[in-house]
N, C-alpha and C positions, 0 to 999 in steps of 0.2 A: 903343732898344737894351736888351737884357736880358742878365743875367749869371747863369750857372749856377755855384753854389759847389761842386758835386760834380765836374763836368767841367772846371772852371776855364777856361771859355771864354765869349766873348760870342756871343749868338745874336740874329739879326735877325728871323726869322719863327718864333716859337715856336707851340706848340699852345695854344689857349685853352680853358678849361673854365669852366662857370658853377657857382657854389656858392650854395646857398640857406641863409641863416642868419637866423632871426628874421623871416621874411617878406620879407627883402631879397635881391636877387640881386647877387652879386659875381662879376666876371670876373677870373680869374687866369691867369697864363701858366705853361706847363709846358715843360720841356726836351724836345725831340724825341728825345733819345738815352736819358737816364736817367729821364725822367718825374718829376723833382723840381720843386718850385716855383722859379720864377726871381725875381730881384730886378731892379728897374729901375735903370739906370745911364746916365749921360751920358759919352760918350768924352772922355778927356783928351788922348790921343795919336792920331796918324794910324794907322789900322788897317792900312795897308800899309807905310809907311816908318818910322813911329815918332816923327816929329817932334811936338813939343808943339803942340796946337791953340790958336788964339786964340778969343775969344768968338764969332766969326762962323760958324765951321764947326760945324754941328750934326749933319751926316751921318756924321762920323767920318773923313773924308778931307781932306787938306790941299790937293791940287790935282786937276785933272781927270784927269791922267795916273795919279795914285795911285788914283783912283776906278775907272778903267778896268781897271788891273792888279789891283786888289783884287777887283773883281767876277769877273774871270777866275779868280783863285786860289780865290775862294769857290765857284765852280761846280765846279772840280776837286775841292775838299774834299767838297762835297755828293755828288758821284758816288762818291767813295771811301767815304763813310759809308753810302750806300745799299747798296753791296756788302756792307759789314759787317752792316748791318741785316737783309739777306736771308739771312745765314749761319744754318744750322740750330742751331748751338750757341749763337749769340747770341740766337736766338729762345727757346730753352729757358731760358737765363739770365734773360731778361726775364720769362718765365713764373714761374720760381723766385722772383725778387724780388717780383713782385706777389703770389704765393701766400703767401710769408713775411710780407709786410706786411699782407695781409688777414686771415690766420689767426693772426698774432702767434706764428709759429714760427721756428725757426732751422735749417731743413734745409740740408744741403750739396747740391752738384750731384748726387753719386752717390745720396744718400738720396732726393732728389726724383725722379730718373729711375727708380729701382727701386721705390719705394714709392708715390709719389703720382701720377706721370704716367700709369701704366696705368689707374688708376681714373678720372682725368679724361677720358681718351680714351674709356672705356666710357660715361660719362655723357653727354657731349656733345662734338661736334667744335668748338664755338664757345667753349669755356672757355679763358681765358687766352691769347688770341692766335691761335686757330685760325680 
């Protein structure tokens, strides 16, 4: 189980990236929504009903019923997030965030769309999420 400090949520299946540093390869987890690095955490409470877990339950659910209902809820949430992820404005915001991070700038949404995005589209269609 991983935890995203920006989204304030637990994530089961994150994106994994490989980082090379000093000849060693490190694998680290990224949040699928905001693409920030995740921290590893063990669940203390049931992810569906919220009861405190004893030492035996490591999957995050207290009973089989909570596990079944939790999986159903998780599936609904992933469908909702997928719709948000396909939204054109959300795609431009992800492009803006990655551009600002890469170039160490602080463009707003309007500045990015009017000044930077047309030049990115002229250079290549694969830049920043295309």
